[in-house]
KEBA-972439 format. One record per residue (C-alpha): residue in three letters; residue number from 1; chain; x, y, z. Coordinates in steps of 0.1 Angstrom, whole numbers, always signed. Example, Ala and Ser with C-alpha at 12.3 -4.5 7.8 and 13.67 -1.06 7.14 Angstrom:
BEGIN
NODE  code  pos  unit  x  y  z
NODE  ALA  1  A  +123  -45  +78
NODE  SER  2  A  +137  -11  +71
! end
This chain:
BEGIN
NODE  code  pos  unit  x  y  z
NODE  UNK  1  A  +734  +1190  +1300
NODE  UNK  2  A  +733  +1156  +1316
NODE  UNK  3  A  +765  +1136  +1324
NODE  UNK  4  A  +769  +1103  +1341
NODE  UNK  5  A  +801  +1097  +1360
NODE  UNK  6  A  +804  +1059  +1362
NODE  UNK  7  A  +827  +1030  +1370
NODE  UNK  8  A  +826  +992  +1365
NODE  UNK  9  A  +841  +963  +1383
NODE  UNK  10  A  +848  +931  +1363
NODE  UNK  11  A  +859  +895  +1367
NODE  UNK  12  A  +892  +903  +1350
NODE  UNK  13  A  +910  +924  +1324
NODE  UNK  14  A  +900  +908  +1291
NODE  UNK  15  A  +866  +921  +1278
NODE  UNK  16  A  +864  +892  +1253
NODE  UNK  17  A  +861  +867  +1281
NODE  UNK  18  A  +857  +885  +1314
NODE  UNK  19  A  +824  +901  +1324
NODE  UNK  20  A  +811  +932  +1342
NODE  UNK  21  A  +800  +923  +1378
NODE  UNK  22  A  +792  +958  +1391
NODE  UNK  23  A  +783  +992  +1377
NODE  UNK  24  A  +778  +1024  +1396
NODE  UNK  25  A  +770  +1059  +1383
NODE  UNK  26  A  +763  +1095  +1395
NODE  UNK  27  A  +741  +1119  +1375
NODE  UNK  28  A  +753  +1154  +1369
NODE  UNK  29  A  +732  +1182  +1354
NODE  UNK  30  A  +752  +1212  +1342
NODE  UNK  31  A  +781  +1198  +1363
NODE  UNK  32  A  +760  +1197  +1395
NODE  UNK  33  A  +752  +1163  +1412
NODE  UNK  34  A  +715  +1157  +1412
NODE  UNK  35  A  +714  +1130  +1438
NODE  UNK  36  A  +703  +1104  +1412
NODE  UNK  37  A  +725  +1073  +1411
NODE  UNK  38  A  +726  +1038  +1397
NODE  UNK  39  A  +743  +1008  +1414
NODE  UNK  40  A  +739  +972  +1402
NODE  UNK  41  A  +757  +940  +1409
NODE  UNK  42  A  +756  +916  +1380
NODE  UNK  43  A  +759  +878  +1377
NODE  UNK  44  A  +787  +869  +1352
NODE  UNK  45  A  +774  +835  +1344
NODE  UNK  46  A  +800  +808  +1341
NODE  UNK  47  A  +829  +833  +1342
NODE  UNK  48  A  +846  +833  +1376
NODE  UNK  49  A  +862  +862  +1394
NODE  UNK  50  A  +900  +862  +1388
NODE  UNK  51  A  +920  +862  +1421
NODE  UNK  52  A  +938  +894  +1410
NODE  UNK  53  A  +904  +911  +1404
NODE  UNK  54  A  +891  +898  +1437
NODE  UNK  55  A  +920  +914  +1455
NODE  UNK  56  A  +911  +947  +1440
NODE  UNK  57  A  +873  +948  +1446
NODE  UNK  58  A  +865  +920  +1470
NODE  UNK  59  A  +834  +908  +1451
NODE  UNK  60  A  +832  +870  +1453
NODE  UNK  61  A  +815  +844  +1431
NODE  UNK  62  A  +793  +834  +1460
NODE  UNK  63  A  +780  +870  +1464
NODE  UNK  64  A  +771  +872  +1427
NODE  UNK  65  A  +752  +840  +1425
NODE  UNK  66  A  +717  +854  +1431
NODE  UNK  67  A  +723  +886  +1410
NODE  UNK  68  A  +707  +892  +1376
NODE  UNK  69  A  +727  +887  +1344
NODE  UNK  70  A  +737  +917  +1323
NODE  UNK  71  A  +709  +910  +1298
NODE  UNK  72  A  +683  +915  +1324
NODE  UNK  73  A  +696  +949  +1337
NODE  UNK  74  A  +708  +963  +1303
NODE  UNK  75  A  +675  +982  +1298
NODE  UNK  76  A  +678  +997  +1333
NODE  UNK  77  A  +713  +1009  +1326
NODE  UNK  78  A  +704  +1024  +1292
NODE  UNK  79  A  +673  +1041  +1307
NODE  UNK  80  A  +694  +1057  +1335
NODE  UNK  81  A  +721  +1069  +1311
NODE  UNK  82  A  +696  +1081  +1285
NODE  UNK  83  A  +713  +1107  +1262
NODE  UNK  84  A  +739  +1117  +1288
NODE  UNK  85  A  +776  +1118  +1283
NODE  UNK  86  A  +794  +1086  +1296
NODE  UNK  87  A  +823  +1097  +1318
NODE  UNK  88  A  +848  +1073  +1333
NODE  UNK  89  A  +885  +1072  +1345
NODE  UNK  90  A  +903  +1052  +1319
NODE  UNK  91  A  +871  +1050  +1298
NODE  UNK  92  A  +887  +1028  +1272
NODE  UNK  93  A  +887  +1000  +1297
NODE  UNK  94  A  +851  +1005  +1310
NODE  UNK  95  A  +836  +1011  +1275
NODE  UNK  96  A  +854  +981  +1262
NODE  UNK  97  A  +835  +960  +1287
NODE  UNK  98  A  +802  +979  +1283
NODE  UNK  99  A  +802  +975  +1245
NODE  UNK  100  A  +812  +939  +1247
NODE  UNK  101  A  +783  +932  +1270
NODE  UNK  102  A  +759  +951  +1247
NODE  UNK  103  A  +772  +931  +1217
NODE  UNK  104  A  +765  +898  +1235
NODE  UNK  105  A  +728  +907  +1237
NODE  UNK  106  A  +725  +923  +1203
NODE  UNK  107  A  +725  +959  +1213
NODE  UNK  108  A  +745  +986  +1194
NODE  UNK  109  A  +777  +1001  +1210
NODE  UNK  110  A  +780  +1034  +1228
NODE  UNK  111  A  +798  +1057  +1202
NODE  UNK  112  A  +831  +1073  +1212
NODE  UNK  113  A  +817  +1108  +1208
NODE  UNK  114  A  +794  +1101  +1238
NODE  UNK  115  A  +823  +1092  +1260
NODE  UNK  116  A  +847  +1114  +1280
NODE  UNK  117  A  +878  +1099  +1296
NODE  UNK  118  A  +889  +1118  +1328
NODE  UNK  119  A  +923  +1100  +1327
NODE  UNK  120  A  +930  +1116  +1294
NODE  UNK  121  A  +919  +1150  +1308
NODE  UNK  122  A  +941  +1145  +1338
NODE  UNK  123  A  +971  +1136  +1317
NODE  UNK  124  A  +967  +1168  +1297
NODE  UNK  125  A  +962  +1189  +1328
NODE  UNK  126  A  +989  +1173  +1348
NODE  UNK  127  A  +1014  +1158  +1323
NODE  UNK  128  A  +1039  +1150  +1350
NODE  UNK  129  A  +1013  +1128  +1368
NODE  UNK  130  A  +1006  +1106  +1387
NODE  UNK  131  A  +970  +1106  +1375
NODE  UNK  132  A  +953  +1076  +1392
NODE  UNK  133  A  +921  +1083  +1410
NODE  UNK  134  A  +938  +1081  +1443
NODE  UNK  135  A  +965  +1104  +1432
NODE  UNK  136  A  +940  +1130  +1419
NODE  UNK  137  A  +921  +1128  +1451
NODE  UNK  138  A  +953  +1137  +1470
NODE  UNK  139  A  +961  +1165  +1445
NODE  UNK  140  A  +926  +1181  +1449
NODE  UNK  141  A  +923  +1175  +1487
NODE  UNK  142  A  +894  +1150  +1483
NODE  UNK  143  A  +890  +1126  +1512
NODE  UNK  144  A  +893  +1090  +1500
NODE  UNK  145  A  +904  +1074  +1533
NODE  UNK  146  A  +873  +1052  +1532
NODE  UNK  147  A  +884  +1036  +1499
NODE  UNK  148  A  +900  +1004  +1512
NODE  UNK  149  A  +887  +985  +1481
NODE  UNK  150  A  +876  +995  +1447
NODE  UNK  151  A  +838  +998  +1444
NODE  UNK  152  A  +819  +1011  +1414
NODE  UNK  153  A  +796  +1036  +1432
NODE  UNK  154  A  +822  +1048  +1457
NODE  UNK  155  A  +847  +1053  +1428
NODE  UNK  156  A  +821  +1072  +1408
NODE  UNK  157  A  +814  +1095  +1438
NODE  UNK  158  A  +851  +1103  +1441
NODE  UNK  159  A  +855  +1107  +1404
NODE  UNK  160  A  +826  +1132  +1403
NODE  UNK  161  A  +845  +1154  +1428
NODE  UNK  162  A  +877  +1151  +1408
NODE  UNK  163  A  +859  +1159  +1376
NODE  UNK  164  A  +843  +1190  +1390
NODE  UNK  165  A  +877  +1201  +1402
NODE  UNK  166  A  +893  +1195  +1368
NODE  UNK  167  A  +867  +1216  +1350
NODE  UNK  168  A  +867  +1246  +1372
NODE  UNK  169  A  +871  +1238  +1409
NODE  UNK  170  A  +848  +1238  +1439
NODE  UNK  171  A  +834  +1272  +1432
NODE  UNK  172  A  +813  +1252  +1407
NODE  UNK  173  A  +800  +1231  +1436
NODE  UNK  174  A  +784  +1261  +1453
NODE  UNK  175  A  +751  +1248  +1439
NODE  UNK  176  A  +753  +1212  +1450
NODE  UNK  177  A  +720  +1215  +1467
NODE  UNK  178  A  +703  +1222  +1434
NODE  UNK  179  A  +690  +1191  +1417
NODE  UNK  180  A  +683  +1198  +1381
NODE  UNK  181  A  +656  +1218  +1363
NODE  UNK  182  A  +627  +1208  +1386
NODE  UNK  183  A  +644  +1223  +1417
NODE  UNK  184  A  +656  +1253  +1398
NODE  UNK  185  A  +621  +1260  +1384
NODE  UNK  186  A  +607  +1258  +1419
NODE  UNK  187  A  +628  +1287  +1431
NODE  UNK  188  A  +615  +1322  +1427
NODE  UNK  189  A  +650  +1338  +1423
NODE  UNK  190  A  +663  +1313  +1397
NODE  UNK  191  A  +657  +1308  +1360
NODE  UNK  192  A  +669  +1283  +1334
NODE  UNK  193  A  +677  +1295  +1299
NODE  UNK  194  A  +695  +1272  +1274
NODE  UNK  195  A  +709  +1250  +1301
NODE  UNK  196  A  +724  +1280  +1319
NODE  UNK  197  A  +714  +1288  +1355
NODE  UNK  198  A  +706  +1325  +1359
NODE  UNK  199  A  +703  +1339  +1394
NODE  UNK  200  A  +685  +1371  +1400
NODE  UNK  201  A  +705  +1398  +1418
NODE  UNK  202  A  +685  +1413  +1446
NODE  UNK  203  A  +690  +1448  +1461
NODE  UNK  204  A  +695  +1450  +1498
NODE  UNK  205  A  +665  +1465  +1516
NODE  UNK  206  A  +689  +1487  +1535
NODE  UNK  207  A  +726  +1494  +1533
NODE  UNK  208  A  +749  +1475  +1557
NODE  UNK  209  A  +760  +1495  +1587
NODE  UNK  210  A  +796  +1510  +1585
NODE  UNK  211  A  +822  +1488  +1602
NODE  UNK  212  A  +845  +1517  +1610
NODE  UNK  213  A  +841  +1538  +1641
NODE  UNK  214  A  +841  +1576  +1638
NODE  UNK  215  A  +875  +1577  +1655
NODE  UNK  216  A  +889  +1552  +1630
NODE  UNK  217  A  +875  +1573  +1601
NODE  UNK  218  A  +892  +1604  +1615
NODE  UNK  219  A  +925  +1587  +1619
NODE  UNK  220  A  +923  +1574  +1583
NODE  UNK  221  A  +916  +1609  +1570
NODE  UNK  222  A  +945  +1623  +1589
NODE  UNK  223  A  +968  +1596  +1574
NODE  UNK  224  A  +956  +1604  +1539
NODE  UNK  225  A  +963  +1641  +1545
NODE  UNK  226  A  +999  +1633  +1554
NODE  UNK  227  A  +1004  +1613  +1522
NODE  UNK  228  A  +998  +1644  +1501
NODE  UNK  229  A  +976  +1652  +1471
NODE  UNK  230  A  +993  +1627  +1447
NODE  UNK  231  A  +987  +1596  +1468
NODE  UNK  232  A  +964  +1569  +1457
NODE  UNK  233  A  +943  +1573  +1487
NODE  UNK  234  A  +938  +1610  +1479
NODE  UNK  235  A  +928  +1602  +1443
NODE  UNK  236  A  +900  +1579  +1454
NODE  UNK  237  A  +889  +1602  +1482
NODE  UNK  238  A  +883  +1629  +1455
NODE  UNK  239  A  +859  +1606  +1436
NODE  UNK  240  A  +832  +1614  +1461
! end
């Protein structure tokens, strides 16, 4: 299962007039980051960056002058997302802008069933809040100290960590070094069936050496004897 954790930065808050100026995304496969990313700055045409938006993301009109307009990068975006789930924090905002941009160039919208909103997830999981991205990073112990300004790719990276925590915690991240089916197929001890990673359980060639010394074992046996036949230790000792 492919998912793209993404974020956008815009010239302002009104998707009828304002435009997307940055999009960043992180690919997950079966909830594991694959290392594939997208990061594009976009020329908004005649629409200028609102001062309030500039204070949030720091992207200037001058910086965007030589960037491509949305119509020239739309295919690149759609190719990267493919059939993946679109995942964003406050997805209503981001998808409103995405679909407005697609409408301007005659492309169909991304349907709601393909979108997952991590803000809604967080509100269900933590109804007392707060549930901003920064607040969730603090809640889950994710270092966001380098986030002095909003940035689409950086925010996507942080949100990917938050999302993994919300769906099951960092034990799910034990396979972060795996990068999709190609890497899994290359491993002799791994298999892929119906989008489930199956790891073969290997027998040890020889048992581990006992960690207790003989003196410690004798002391333990003496203690169990003192506890009597009805003790829990005596019960398990008799299983041998």
